[in-house]
C-alpha positions as CSV (number, residue, x, y, z in Angstrom):
1,M,81.4,15.1,45.6
2,I,81.0,11.8,46.8
3,V,84.4,9.4,47.8
4,F,84.4,6.1,48.7
5,L,86.6,5.4,52.1
6,K,87.7,1.9,53.0
7,A,89.5,0.6,56.2
8,G,90.0,-2.7,58.0
9,G,90.2,-3.9,61.9
10,Q,89.6,0.1,64.9
11,L,89.9,1.8,62.2
12,R,87.1,0.5,60.4
13,A,85.3,0.6,63.4
14,M,86.1,4.5,63.8
15,L,85.6,4.0,59.9
16,R,81.6,3.1,60.7
17,P,81.2,1.3,57.5
18,D,77.5,2.0,55.6
19,V,78.5,0.9,52.3
20,D,79.4,-2.6,53.0
21,H,81.8,-3.6,55.6
22,Y,84.7,-1.6,55.1
23,T,83.3,1.2,53.4
24,R,81.9,3.9,54.1
25,K,80.6,7.0,51.2
26,V,81.4,10.4,52.5
27,E,80.2,12.9,50.4
28,V,82.7,16.6,50.5
29,D,82.3,20.2,50.2
30,G,84.7,21.5,48.2
31,E,88.6,20.4,47.6
32,K,89.6,19.0,50.6
33,T,92.2,16.9,51.7
34,I,92.0,13.6,53.7
35,A,92.9,14.6,56.7
36,E,89.7,17.5,55.9
37,I,87.5,14.2,55.3
38,L,88.3,12.0,58.7
39,K,88.7,15.6,60.1
40,D,84.8,16.1,58.8
41,I,83.6,12.9,59.7
42,S,85.7,12.0,63.4
43,V,88.4,10.1,63.1
44,D,91.3,11.0,64.2
45,S,93.8,11.2,62.1
46,A,96.3,9.7,63.1
47,Y,95.0,6.3,63.3
48,V,96.1,6.6,59.4
49,A,99.1,6.1,58.7
50,L,99.2,6.6,54.7
51,I,96.5,5.8,52.3
52,H,96.5,4.0,48.7
53,V,94.3,5.4,45.9
54,D,94.7,4.1,42.2
55,G,97.5,1.0,43.5
56,K,99.4,3.9,44.7
57,V,100.6,5.5,48.0
58,K,99.1,9.0,49.1
59,D,99.7,10.5,52.4
60,L,97.3,13.0,54.7
61,S,97.3,15.6,52.1
62,Y,96.0,14.4,49.0
63,K,92.5,15.9,47.4
64,P,90.5,13.1,45.9
65,S,88.7,13.4,42.8
66,N,85.3,12.5,42.7
67,G,83.9,9.4,43.0
68,Q,88.1,8.0,44.2
69,T,87.7,5.0,46.6
70,I,90.0,5.9,49.1
71,T,91.8,3.2,51.4
72,L,92.8,3.6,55.0
73,Q,96.3,2.5,56.0
74,P,96.6,1.9,60.3
75,P,100.4,2.5,61.6
76,V,101.5,-1.6,61.8
77,S,102.3,-2.1,65.6
78,G,103.0,-5.5,66.4
79,G,105.2,-7.5,70.1
């Protein structure tokens, strides 16, 4: 199964995009959660607060389907 992960900012650097400036194509073996996929590609899930899938907010326990694009949202911070 193939999924596409998108991110911006510091999270994008950790994601190491390969499709375009924001997107990484990931081959996934079997049904895995986003948290498991992030672990497999060495991205610390502590840097992801939530995800956006088809315009809906989901958490890291979401299991994507083949071909889906998942946008990773980092925690909001500021000063």
